[in-house]
N, C-alpha and C positions, 0 to 999 in steps of 0.2 A: 797472689802466688798459685792458687788452684787454676785461674784461667793460664796462667804463664805454662804450668805444666801440662794442661791439655793440649796447649798450642804446640808445645815441644814434642809431645806424643804424637800429634798428627803430622807433623813434620817428619817424624821418623818414620813412620807409615808411610806418607807419600814417597819418601826418597827411597825406601826400601822397594816399592813397587816399581818406581821408575829405572831402579837398577835390575829387578826381575824382569822387566820386559825389555830393557836393552840387550840383556844376556840372551833372551828367546830370540831377537832380532838377527843375533850373530849365528845361529844355530844352522847347519845345512845337513840334511839326512842324508847318510850315506846309501848309497844305491845297492850295496851287494852284501855288505858284512855289517849287521846290525848289533851291537851290544844291546844286552837288556838291561835298562834300568829300573830300578823300583819305582814304587808310586809317589815317592818324595825325592825331591832334589836338594832342595835347600831348607834348612830347619831354622824356623825364625824363632828367635830368642832373645828377650832385652838384655840379656846378662851374657850373650856371646855375641861376636862378631861374625855374620854369615857369611861374607865373601871377603877374603883378603887379598888385596893388591895394592900396591905402592903407589900406582900411577892413578888411581881412581879417587877423583877428589870427592866425589859424591859418599864414596863410602868413608873418607875422612871425616867428612860433616856428620855422617850418621853417627860414627863411633862417638863424636864430640857431643852430639845430642844425647845419646843414649848414657854416656858417662855422667852427663848433668842430671839426667833422669834417675840414675843410681843414687846420686848424692841428693837428692831432694825429695824422692818418692818416700811416702809415709805407708804405714799401715791400712789406713783407711782408702788410700787410693788404688790398693791390689784389686778389688773387683773391677774398677774400671780399666785397668790395664789388661786384665785379662777378656774383658769383653773387646778391646780395640785389638788383641791378638787373635781372636777368633774370627773377628772380621777381616782381618789381614790374610789368616790361612784360609778364609772361605774365597777369597777374592785371588788367591794364589790357586787354588784349586780349580776355579773357572779357567785361567790362564791355562793350566795342565790341560784341561780338558778339552778346550776349544781350540789349543795349538795343533800343529800338525802330528806329533806325538812326543814321547817323552825320551827318545832316544838321541843321544850325544856323542858326536865325534867331530874333531876338529878337523876343518878342511885346510889343505896345506896353503890356499891363497888367503886364509883369513888373515885379518889384520892383527898384529903383536897384542893390541890391548884387548881384543876379543879371546884371542888365544890363553892371556895370562888369566883372564876372568875364568874361564872355562875350566881350564886345567886345575884350578884352586878351589872348583866346587867340592861340596860334599857328594860322593858320585860313588856308584857301585855297579861294577861290570861282572856280571854271572855267566860270561861266556865259558868259563871252564866248568859248567855243569852245576848240578844242584848241590855239590858239595859246598858251593858258597851261599847256598840257601838255606835258611831254616825256615820251617814251617811250625806254627804256634799249637797244631792240632795232631794228634796221633792218629793211626788208621782209624776210619769210621767202621762203625759195625753196621749191618745189612738195614737196619730200620733208618739210623741216621743218613746214612749214604743215599738210601730211596728219598727220603724227605727232601734232603737238599738238591738231589738232582731234579726231583718234580718241581722246585720252586725257581731252578735256575735255567733248566733247559726249555726254552720256549718252542713247543713242537706239538702236532697233532698225531694221534694214533692213526695207523693206517688199516685198511681192511686186508683180510688174509683169505680171500677167497680165489678159487680155482676159476679161472677165467680163460677163454679162447679170444685171442687179439690180432689185429693186423698192425705191423710196425714197417711202413715203408713197403718193400717188397718182400717181408717175412710173414710168415705166420707164428705166432707165439702162444705157446700153452704156459701162461703164467701160474704159478704155484700149482704144478701139475701134480707134484708129489709133494705134500707138506710136512714139514717136521711136527713131531709131536708136542713140541713147546706150545704150540696153540698162539692164540693172539696174545702178543705181548706188548706192554708201553712202550711208547717211543723213546723214554728217558731210561728204560732198564737195562740197556746193554748197548753192545756194539756189533754190527753185522758186518762180518767177512763176505764181501761181495767178489764172486770169480767168474770164470767162463772156461770151457774146454770143450773138447769131443770125449767119446768114451774112452780112448786110449789113453788119456791122462788121468783117469779115475783113481788108479794106483796111489796117487798123491793125497788123496782125500784123507783117509785114516790117519797119517803122520801129521797133516794139517791139523786135523781136528782134535787130536791129542794134544796138541799145544794151543789150539784156540779155545777150547772148551765154551763155545758160545754160538749165536746162530750163525748159520753159513748159507748163502744164496747164491746157487750157482747156475749159470745160464749153460745149456750144452747144446752144441749145433749137431743136429742128427738129421741130415736130409736123406731121402731116398732109403736103401735097405741098411742104413746106419742106425735108423730109428729102433726097429726092434732088438737090435744088438745093445744099444743104449739102454733100453727098458730093462734087459736082462742084467746089465752092469749093475743098475741101480738095486734090482732085486737082490742080487749077490750081496751088495755091500751092507742092504739094510736086514739080511737074514743069515749070512754064513759066517763072517770072521767074529771074533770074539768080542771085537769094539762095535758089532752091529748096532748095540743098544743106542751108542752114541750118535750114529748116522741116524738112527730113528728119532733122537730126540732133537737134534740140532740142524739138519741138513735139508733145506728145501730146494728142490730140482725144478727149473723151467726148461723148457725145450723149445728150440726154434729152428726152422727151416725156410728156404726160399720158396714163393709160390711156383716156382718152374720144377720144383723137385721134391714135390709133396710124396710122403710114404704111403704105400698101398693102403694101409689100414692105421688108423688112430683111435684107440679104445679110450672112452672116457675116463677122467681122472678117478672115478670111483670103481673102475672096472680092472684097472690094470693088477690087481694083485689076487684077481680071482684064480690066476695060475701062479704057483711060487718056482723058484729057482731050485734046481736040483744042486744042493751043496757038495754033492762028491763029484761033480765037475770043477774044472779049472774056472777061476773067473773070465768071463767075456775079454776083459782087457790084458790078459796075460799072453805073451809071445804073440802080438798082433803086429803086423809090418805096417807101414806107412802106405803101402801101395795096395792093400786091401780095403782101404776106405772108399766109400762112395764119393766123397769129395775128391780124393785123387783121381779115381778112375775117370770120372765126369769133368776133370781139370777146373775144379770150383776153388775159388779164393777162400781163404778163412776168414768170415766177418766178423774179426775180434772186437770191434767196437760196438757192434750191434749187441754182442753177449755181454760186453761191460756194462752197457745202459740197460738191459734189462734185468741183469742181477741188482744193480743198484736201485734201480726205481721200485723194485720189487721187494726192498729192504724195509722192514716195520720199524726200526730204529732211526733215531734223529742223526746218530752218528755211524757212519760205515765205513769200511776198510777195503777200497777198490784195490785188489792186487790180483796176482795170477796164482794158479794153484800149486805150482811148484816153489813158491817161496813161503817158507815157514816161518812164524814170528816166534820169538822167545815166549815161553809160558807166564801166564799171570798178567798179561798185558792190557786184558780187558778191564780187570779190576783195578789196577792202578792206574790206568788211564781215567776211570769213573772218579776215583778219588781225588787225581788232580783237578779234575772239572769241578767237583764238589768244594775243593777249598778256595776256588774263585779268587785266587789271587792277582794282582796287578796285570800280570802277563796275560792271564784269561781274558781279563776285562778289556784289553786294548780294542779299542773301536774299529779298525780296520778289519776286513773279512780276513780269515786265516784258514789255513790246513796244518796238518801234524806229520810231516814227513819220516820216515825211518831210514836209517843207514842200511844198505843192503850189501850181502857178502856172498863169495862163492867158496864153498869147502872142498877139500881133496876128498875124493871117494874112500881114502884109508881112514878117515876119521869121523867120529859121529857129529852129527849137529849139536852145536853148544845150546845148553839151556839158559844161560845168563851171560852177562858181559864179562865177568871175569874168566869164564870158560873161552869166550870168544878172544879176549885178548890172549891169554895162553897160546891157543892156537894161531892167532895173529903173528906172534913174536917167533913162533916156529916156521912159519911160512907156508901152514897147512890151510889158512884163509887168506883170500885176498879181496879187495873191493869187487864189487859185482861189475861184469863187462869189462874189466881191467885191460883183457887182450883183445876186446872187440870194439868199446867205445868208451873209453874211460870220462869222458866230457859229458856223457848221456846219464850217468848215475854218479858223479862226483859230487859228494854232499859237503856244502860249505863248513870249513872249520873240523874237517874230517880227521885230520892228525891230532888236533885238540880234543875232540871226541874219543878217540881212541886211547888217549893218554889218561883223560880223566877216570878215575876211581868210580865203580859200581856204588851206588847209594840204595838204600832201601825203598824208597819213595821215587816216582816218576816225575819228572819236571821237563820244562823247557830249557835245553842247552843252549841253543842259539837261534835267532831270528834271521834267515837268510832271504834273498830275493833272487829271481831267475834273471839275473842281468850279468854282465861283464863274461867272467870265465864260464858262468853257469847258464849261459844265453841257451844251451841246448839241453839243459838239464831236464830228465823226465822222472821228477820224485814219484814215489809210490806213498800214499798218505791216507791217515784218517781224515776224512771230511764229511759234509753234510749234504743234505738233499738240496742246498741254495747253490752249489757249487756248479760249474758250466758242465755240460754233458761232453762226450767224447764224439768225434765226428764218425759218423757211421759210413762214411764213403771210403774210409780207409781200411786196409786189409793188413792181416799180419804180414803176408809175404811182401807186400809194399814198403814195410818198414815205416818209420816216423809216425807211427799211430797214435802216440800221445803227444806230439808236438804241437798240435795246433791246438789242443786242450791246455798245453802249457803256456801258449801265447794268451790266452783268454785270461788265465789267472794273472799273468803279468800284467795286461793290459787293465785289468779290474783292481790293480795295486794290491794283491794278496800277499799276505805275510806268510812265510814259511817258518812254522814254529818247530824247529828241529828236537826231537825228543831224546833225553839223554842216557837212559836206560833201555832204550826199546831197539829192536832190530830185526831185519829179515835175512834168513839164508836160504839161498836155494837149494833145491834136491842136490845131495852130494853128487861132485864131479864137475871139475873146473872146464868152462868151455874155451875154446881155441878158435881162431879164425879159419873159417873155411871158405872156400872160394865156391860161390854158386852163381854161375852166369845168369841161369832165368831168374833168380831172384833179382839180381844186379839191375836188369833190365825192368824188372815190375818197380824197384826202387826208382829207378829212372824216372819212369811214366808217373810214379806217385808224386816224386818231387815237383814234376812238372804242373800236375793237378794243384798241388798246395800253392805253389807259386803262382799261376796263372787265376786259378779260379777261387781256393779257398781262403787264401791270406787276404785278397781284396775284400772278401765278405766279411772275414772276421774283423778288419780295421772299420768297417761299417758299423758292425752289430755291436763290438765291444769297445771301438775306438783305438786311438794310438797314443802310445806313452814311450816317452823317451827310453831307450834302453832295452824295449821289448821287441823280439823277433822271432821267426821260426828257424 
């Protein structure tokens, strides 16, 4: 009798495994809209039917076997049953981990049998945000958070020395003016990495007040823009009431072309031998574009050189490569690190991933919202619109954006939806939290020529990156909604850039990163 029961147990296990493997063979990964599934899909229980389908003879047999087991099973057999269940669960986990991934969506061309099985599986779609997700742990205290991040984030601390380097045709003064935070551990925070010339430095304090964490900024300062840039930094570090925040968090790097070197470049430790007269207005106030050295010499703004300098100098494993005019909602750094520390199934997904934020423009008559609830209120009033809605909607359209806006704000940060840069989002230029493992930006592209992030987007797509869109995090551009303005000179430069990308850069990317269906520039 015991031998018969053991035989029935093993039959039941083999049948369940066969059914599970059959289901996995029917799954086709969706190319652009990926629902987020939990780390479990089917719960194996000898007292419950796992997959319900009238047409599956395998399941009928499985049910008959399990019914017989329930009738004949005695208390002294319970340990053996539990052991068999553990083995089965282990085998299921191997299937889950070694398969393509745990996302499920039924393709229209799938056969009816596969559709019926899939639709009746135990399944959870959390596309509607973290309101559908529960976390077993409350917010962590500082020590617990640090300990978890140290164990989870595999990174190496980076040096914080001032260096003079060459980068292609550019001289770089790396860590030229360093923040007072000193050397920090790579897992401790997130660095906001950005770029600018000195005329954009009026954005630094509004950005810093919301970020309140390390900022790495690369400033383009050729020719006579260099001394003005130094004075602008001195002003920010000494004069405003928020100057202590600038000194604490912001590290400045300066770069310029080898053909446009300033007349004098003081050593980093000599910069502050003279101070700025705070009775004077800031150097970036009331400055016209025509006054810049770059404008007078008809130079292009090397936007991607600045992006790469700032991100390469970031001390932390995670960094947020963004533009200085884009302000994040406050508290993002802490909540993101807590999300990483929770280390749930979404974080553990094996494919490379980045964490994009939804981006908006706000009317100049209203304040930049501090949280998603404020954002939703102003959005309903028409005071806030999606970023570049009137310029290039497809460039910054975020997958599931309507559902994202409809979802209520929650206390914790989570992944709302996993998207891909394909289909309608083929030309998406996401701004995201990433790591030093991510591809760099192509330094041959300029701001004036446009499309400066498109090639990097292709690299992410070809490498099969997942875009884990955050539920309660967003960026808002400096107040003032942009409208389309015709610029014949820039249109001509954009045409030349497109030709460069199409004929030279794109073929290079295909060789270096490969070709993947659905990926394009």
